[in-house]
C-alpha positions as CSV (number, residue, x, y, z in Angstrom):
1,X,-36.8,10.9,27.0
2,X,-37.5,11.8,23.4
3,X,-35.8,9.2,21.2
4,X,-34.8,8.8,17.5
5,X,-33.9,5.4,16.3
6,X,-33.8,4.3,20.0
7,X,-31.4,7.0,20.9
8,X,-31.8,10.4,22.7
9,X,-32.9,13.0,20.3
10,X,-31.5,16.6,20.3
11,X,-34.5,17.6,22.3
12,X,-33.0,15.8,25.3
13,X,-30.4,18.5,25.5
14,X,-33.0,21.1,26.4
15,X,-32.3,20.2,30.1
16,X,-28.5,20.4,29.7
17,X,-26.5,23.7,30.1
18,X,-23.9,22.9,27.5
19,X,-22.2,26.3,27.6
20,X,-22.1,25.9,31.4
21,X,-20.2,22.7,31.0
22,X,-17.8,24.5,28.7
23,X,-17.3,27.3,31.2
24,X,-16.4,24.9,34.0
25,X,-13.9,23.1,31.8
26,X,-12.4,26.4,30.8
27,X,-11.9,27.2,34.4
28,X,-9.9,23.9,34.7
29,X,-7.9,24.5,31.5
30,X,-4.5,24.3,33.2
31,X,-5.5,21.0,34.7
32,X,-6.4,19.5,31.4
33,X,-3.1,20.7,29.9
34,X,-1.1,19.3,32.8
35,X,-2.9,15.9,32.5
36,X,-2.1,15.7,28.8
37,X,1.5,16.8,29.1
38,X,2.2,14.2,31.8
39,X,0.4,11.5,29.9
40,X,2.2,12.3,26.6
41,X,5.5,12.4,28.5
42,X,5.1,8.6,28.9
43,X,6.2,6.7,25.7
44,X,3.8,3.9,24.8
45,X,4.9,2.4,21.5
46,X,2.9,-0.6,20.3
47,X,5.9,-2.8,20.1
48,X,7.3,-2.2,23.6
49,X,5.5,-4.3,26.2
50,X,7.4,-2.8,29.1
51,X,6.6,0.8,28.2
52,X,3.0,-0.2,27.5
53,X,2.7,-1.8,30.9
54,X,4.2,1.3,32.6
55,X,1.9,3.5,30.7
56,X,-1.2,1.5,31.6
57,X,-0.2,1.4,35.2
58,X,0.0,5.2,35.2
59,X,-3.4,5.5,33.5
60,X,-5.0,3.1,35.9
61,X,-4.0,5.3,38.8
62,X,-4.7,8.6,37.0
63,X,-8.3,7.6,36.1
64,X,-8.9,6.5,39.7
65,X,-7.4,9.8,40.9
66,X,-9.7,11.9,38.6
67,X,-12.9,9.8,38.8
68,X,-12.5,7.7,41.9
69,X,-12.2,3.9,42.0
70,X,-14.2,2.1,39.3
71,X,-17.0,-0.2,40.5
72,X,-15.7,-2.8,38.0
73,X,-12.1,-3.2,36.9
74,X,-10.6,-5.9,34.7
75,X,-7.1,-5.9,33.2
76,X,-6.7,-8.4,30.4
77,X,-3.2,-9.6,30.2
78,X,-1.6,-9.9,26.7
79,X,1.5,-12.1,26.3
80,X,2.5,-10.3,23.1
81,X,0.9,-6.9,23.0
82,X,-0.3,-4.2,25.3
83,X,-2.8,-5.2,28.0
84,X,-6.4,-4.0,27.9
85,X,-8.0,-2.3,30.9
86,X,-11.8,-2.2,31.2
87,X,-13.2,0.2,33.9
88,X,-16.9,0.1,34.6
89,X,-19.4,2.2,36.6
90,X,-23.0,0.9,37.0
91,X,-26.1,2.5,35.4
92,X,-28.8,2.0,32.9
93,X,-28.3,2.5,30.0
94,X,-24.6,1.8,29.6
95,X,-22.3,3.6,27.2
96,X,-19.0,2.1,26.1
97,X,-16.1,4.6,25.6
98,X,-13.2,3.4,23.5
99,X,-9.6,4.8,23.7
100,X,-6.2,3.4,22.9
101,X,-3.0,4.2,24.7
102,X,-0.5,2.7,22.3
103,X,1.2,5.0,19.7
104,X,3.2,4.5,16.5
105,X,6.2,6.4,18.0
106,X,9.2,4.3,18.9
107,X,10.9,4.4,22.3
108,X,13.4,7.3,22.5
109,X,11.3,9.7,20.3
110,X,10.8,12.1,23.2
111,X,14.6,12.6,23.5
112,X,14.6,14.8,20.4
113,X,10.9,15.7,20.2
114,X,9.6,16.5,23.7
115,X,6.1,17.5,24.6
116,X,5.7,21.3,24.2
117,X,3.0,23.8,25.1
118,X,2.8,27.0,23.0
119,X,-0.2,29.3,23.2
120,X,-3.2,27.2,22.2
121,X,-1.1,24.2,21.0
122,X,0.3,21.1,22.6
123,X,2.7,19.1,20.4
124,X,4.4,15.8,20.9
125,X,4.3,12.1,19.9
126,X,0.8,10.7,20.4
127,X,-1.0,13.8,21.6
128,X,-3.3,13.9,18.6
129,X,-3.6,10.1,18.0
130,X,-4.9,9.8,20.6
131,X,-3.8,10.7,24.1
132,X,-5.8,14.0,24.2
133,X,-9.0,12.1,23.5
134,X,-8.7,10.1,26.7
135,X,-8.0,13.2,28.7
136,X,-11.1,14.8,27.2
137,X,-13.3,11.8,28.0
138,X,-12.2,11.8,31.7
139,X,-12.7,15.5,32.0
140,X,-16.1,15.3,30.4
141,X,-17.3,12.9,33.1
142,X,-15.8,15.3,35.8
143,X,-17.7,18.2,34.3
144,X,-21.0,16.3,34.5
145,X,-20.4,15.4,38.1
146,X,-19.4,19.0,39.0
147,X,-22.6,20.3,37.3
148,X,-24.8,17.7,39.1
149,X,-26.0,16.2,35.9
150,X,-26.9,12.5,35.6
151,X,-24.3,10.1,34.2
152,X,-25.4,6.8,32.7
153,X,-23.5,3.6,33.2
154,X,-20.0,3.8,31.6
155,X,-17.6,1.2,30.4
156,X,-14.2,2.7,29.6
157,X,-11.9,0.5,27.5
158,X,-8.2,1.3,27.3
159,X,-6.6,-0.6,24.5
160,X,-2.9,-1.3,24.0
161,X,-2.7,-2.7,20.5
162,X,-5.0,-0.5,18.3
163,X,-2.2,0.9,16.1
164,X,-1.3,-2.7,15.0
165,X,-4.9,-3.7,14.2
166,X,-6.1,-4.8,17.7
167,X,-5.3,-8.5,17.3
168,X,-5.4,-9.2,21.0
169,X,-8.0,-6.7,22.1
170,X,-10.8,-7.2,19.4
171,X,-12.8,-9.9,21.3
172,X,-12.4,-7.9,24.6
173,X,-13.7,-4.7,22.8
174,X,-16.6,-6.6,21.3
175,X,-17.6,-8.0,24.7
176,X,-17.3,-4.5,26.2
177,X,-19.6,-3.1,23.5
178,X,-22.1,-5.8,23.7
179,X,-25.4,-4.5,25.2
180,X,-24.3,-0.9,25.1
181,X,-26.8,1.8,24.2
182,X,-24.1,3.5,22.1
183,X,-20.3,3.5,21.6
184,X,-18.3,6.7,21.8
185,X,-14.8,6.6,20.2
186,X,-12.3,9.2,21.4
187,X,-10.1,9.0,18.3
188,X,-9.0,12.3,16.9
189,X,-11.3,14.3,14.7
190,X,-10.8,14.8,11.0
191,X,-10.1,18.5,10.8
192,X,-12.7,19.0,13.5
193,X,-15.3,16.7,11.8
194,X,-16.9,13.7,13.5
195,X,-16.3,10.4,11.7
196,X,-19.6,8.7,10.8
197,X,-18.1,6.2,8.4
198,X,-14.8,4.4,8.1
199,X,-13.5,2.0,5.6
200,X,-13.0,-1.7,6.2
201,X,-9.4,-2.8,6.0
202,X,-8.0,-6.0,4.5
203,X,-4.4,-7.1,4.8
204,X,-3.4,-9.9,2.4
205,X,-0.2,-11.7,1.6
206,X,0.1,-13.3,-1.9
207,X,2.8,-15.9,-2.3
208,X,3.8,-17.6,-5.5
209,X,6.0,-20.7,-5.6
210,X,7.8,-21.3,-8.9
211,X,10.6,-23.6,-10.2
212,X,14.2,-22.5,-9.8
213,X,16.6,-23.0,-12.7
214,X,19.9,-21.6,-14.0
215,X,18.9,-18.5,-16.0
216,X,21.5,-19.1,-18.7
217,X,22.1,-22.8,-18.8
218,X,18.6,-24.2,-18.3
219,X,16.1,-21.3,-18.5
220,X,13.2,-23.3,-20.0
221,X,13.3,-25.6,-17.0
222,X,12.4,-22.8,-14.7
223,X,9.0,-21.3,-13.9
224,X,9.4,-17.8,-12.7
225,X,7.5,-16.8,-9.5
226,X,8.4,-13.2,-10.3
227,X,6.7,-13.4,-13.7
228,X,3.6,-14.7,-12.0
229,X,3.5,-12.1,-9.3
230,X,4.1,-9.4,-11.9
231,X,0.9,-10.5,-13.7
232,X,-1.1,-10.5,-10.5
233,X,-0.2,-6.9,-9.5
234,X,-2.0,-5.2,-12.4
235,X,-5.1,-7.3,-11.7
236,X,-5.1,-6.2,-8.1
237,X,-4.6,-2.6,-8.9
238,X,-7.3,-2.7,-11.5
239,X,-9.8,-3.5,-8.7
240,X,-9.4,0.0,-7.3
241,X,-12.6,1.9,-7.8
242,X,-12.6,5.4,-6.4
243,X,-16.3,5.9,-7.1
244,X,-17.1,2.8,-5.0
245,X,-14.6,3.9,-2.3
246,X,-12.3,0.9,-2.9
247,X,-8.5,1.1,-3.0
248,X,-6.2,-1.9,-3.6
249,X,-2.5,-1.2,-3.0
250,X,0.4,-3.6,-3.4
251,X,2.8,-2.0,-1.0
252,X,5.4,-4.7,-0.7
253,X,6.9,-6.8,-3.5
254,X,9.8,-9.1,-3.4
255,X,11.0,-12.3,-4.9
256,X,13.9,-14.5,-6.2
257,X,17.3,-15.1,-4.8
258,X,19.8,-14.0,-7.5
259,X,19.7,-12.4,-10.9
260,X,21.0,-15.5,-12.6
261,X,18.4,-17.8,-11.1
262,X,14.8,-18.2,-12.4
263,X,12.8,-17.1,-9.3
264,X,11.4,-19.9,-7.2
265,X,9.4,-17.6,-5.0
266,X,7.8,-14.2,-4.9
267,X,5.6,-12.3,-2.5
268,X,3.2,-9.3,-2.6
269,X,1.9,-7.5,0.5
270,X,-1.6,-6.0,-0.2
271,X,-3.6,-3.3,1.6
272,X,-7.3,-3.1,0.7
273,X,-9.8,-0.4,1.8
274,X,-13.5,-0.7,1.2
275,X,-16.5,1.4,2.0
276,X,-19.2,-1.2,2.0
277,X,-19.9,-4.9,2.6
278,X,-20.7,-5.3,-1.1
279,X,-17.3,-4.0,-2.1
280,X,-15.7,-6.3,0.5
281,X,-17.5,-9.3,-1.2
282,X,-16.2,-8.2,-4.6
283,X,-12.6,-8.2,-3.4
284,X,-13.1,-11.5,-1.7
285,X,-14.3,-13.0,-5.0
286,X,-11.3,-11.4,-6.9
287,X,-8.8,-12.9,-4.5
288,X,-10.4,-16.3,-4.5
289,X,-10.2,-16.3,-8.3
290,X,-6.5,-15.4,-8.7
291,X,-4.7,-18.0,-10.8
292,X,-1.2,-18.4,-12.2
293,X,-0.3,-18.4,-15.9
294,X,2.2,-21.3,-15.8
295,X,0.7,-24.5,-14.4
296,X,4.0,-25.4,-12.8
297,X,3.6,-22.5,-10.3
298,X,1.4,-22.3,-7.3
299,X,-0.3,-19.2,-5.8
300,X,-1.5,-18.8,-2.2
301,X,-3.5,-16.0,-0.6
302,X,-3.2,-15.5,3.1
303,X,-4.5,-12.9,5.5
304,X,-8.0,-11.4,5.9
305,X,-10.1,-8.4,6.9
306,X,-8.4,-6.6,9.8
307,X,-11.4,-4.4,10.5
308,X,-14.9,-4.6,9.1
309,X,-16.6,-1.6,7.4
310,X,-18.2,1.1,9.5
311,X,-21.1,2.2,7.3
312,X,-23.2,5.3,8.1
313,X,-26.3,3.7,9.4
314,X,-29.5,5.3,10.7
315,X,-28.4,4.9,14.3
316,X,-25.0,6.5,13.6
317,X,-26.7,9.4,11.8
318,X,-29.1,9.8,14.8
319,X,-26.1,9.9,17.2
320,X,-24.4,12.4,15.0
321,X,-27.5,14.6,15.1
322,X,-27.4,14.6,18.9
323,X,-23.7,15.6,18.8
324,X,-24.4,18.3,16.3
325,X,-27.1,19.8,18.5
326,X,-24.7,19.8,21.5
327,X,-22.1,21.6,19.4
328,X,-24.6,24.1,18.2
329,X,-25.2,25.1,21.8
330,X,-21.5,26.1,21.8
331,X,-21.9,28.0,18.6
332,X,-20.0,25.3,16.7
333,X,-21.2,23.8,13.3
334,X,-20.1,20.2,13.8
335,X,-19.4,18.5,10.5
336,X,-19.3,14.8,9.7
337,X,-17.1,12.9,7.3
338,X,-16.0,9.4,6.2
339,X,-12.4,8.4,6.3
340,X,-10.2,5.7,4.9
341,X,-8.5,4.8,8.2
342,X,-10.1,2.3,10.6
343,X,-10.5,2.3,14.4
344,X,-11.9,0.0,17.1
345,X,-15.2,1.7,16.3
346,X,-15.4,-0.5,13.2
347,X,-15.8,-3.5,15.4
348,X,-18.7,-1.9,17.3
349,X,-20.4,-0.7,14.1
350,X,-20.2,-4.2,12.6
351,X,-22.2,-5.4,15.7
352,X,-25.0,-3.0,14.6
353,X,-24.4,-0.5,17.4
354,X,-24.7,3.3,17.2
355,X,-21.1,4.6,17.0
356,X,-19.8,8.2,17.3
357,X,-16.2,8.3,16.3
358,X,-13.7,11.2,16.1
359,X,-14.8,12.7,19.5
360,X,-11.2,13.2,20.4
361,X,-8.8,16.0,19.7
362,X,-9.0,18.9,17.2
363,X,-5.5,19.2,15.6
364,X,-3.5,17.5,13.0
365,X,-0.4,15.4,12.2
366,X,-1.4,11.9,13.1
367,X,1.7,9.6,12.7
368,X,3.7,12.6,11.7
369,X,6.3,14.9,13.3
370,X,4.0,17.9,13.3
371,X,1.4,16.1,15.5
372,X,-0.4,18.6,17.7
373,X,-3.7,19.5,19.3
374,X,-5.6,22.6,20.2
375,X,-6.2,23.3,23.9
376,X,-9.4,25.3,23.1
377,X,-10.4,22.3,21.0
378,X,-9.9,20.0,24.0
379,X,-12.3,22.1,26.1
380,X,-14.9,22.3,23.3
381,X,-14.8,18.5,22.7
382,X,-14.9,17.7,26.4
383,X,-18.1,19.8,26.7
384,X,-19.5,18.2,23.6
385,X,-18.8,14.7,24.9
386,X,-20.3,15.5,28.3
387,X,-23.5,16.7,26.7
388,X,-23.8,13.5,24.6
389,X,-23.1,11.3,27.6
390,X,-25.6,12.9,29.9
391,X,-28.3,13.0,27.2
392,X,-28.6,9.2,27.7
393,X,-29.5,9.7,31.4
394,X,-31.6,12.9,31.5
């Protein structure tokens, strides 16, 4: 096998009939559509453990139906969030495939927004982010088997709490990625582009405790927490640096009890996005250095980095080159991009692993009422994923 940065080079695809994979998938177009429509017809909101459990039960059976029983199967029970299912087939090397089945859509959404198929489009809650991606991954493996092409070891992770930051699943994902030759993330594409970098995300709560007093009778005795938090907000927003790829946003702000009381408490909810470890360090230093103006008040910072930065490393660039060559065999110019949103791929990238993210659907409308995917795009991306997967085994 010809390798670049320890990964298969585009030359490995010389033995792979990528258009043939696409033709086979096109012959099974109706089956892919049916699988996505059935899957999207199950509501799996991140905050409903019952529906998440039902959804994962369905997926467990569906994957077994489509691919056969897994050689290794482990369901990690979460007491608070969605369970995590890890399915494994043996082989060397092993690739880890990441997908999440939870969505941002609340229970009952399907009642007034059902899944619909119209020409090349499937619309409905969760189809783009990211139910189509899992369907594509499974059908990519089916296409390889039908073509008699070799398949490396695979570790498929179905995560139930990605949309809320993967608080339960993170250590499970990291264990599943450990030792993998590469990690393929079936999150939706960015207008068709593969995601070779993602920002790190920090979620912080800043609390200020002041001294309450009557605003009219004893104003000087008070120390306003609102005044202090108001001084902090411009400092935080001034840390935004578009050229560096850093944004700091105070998205929540509240404080006080009544208008005639000097505020004894105030709170700011802060979202931070960074494009590099260096920028992350700068923000850490800023937060550690926050101080109040009035010594009678006290400021506390809580929270932390929800997801580490996914920087475009040499291995990630090499993996993108492989995917681009596979797409070229289909007559597609596969673009790459960096995005502000994070995924479970950030965890794998922070481990130093080659990560290819955005292998999922072509479409638009993540977290929005116009969420939809292209059926032709599903076929294209399934063939692309199949080619990348088999390149590790040929």
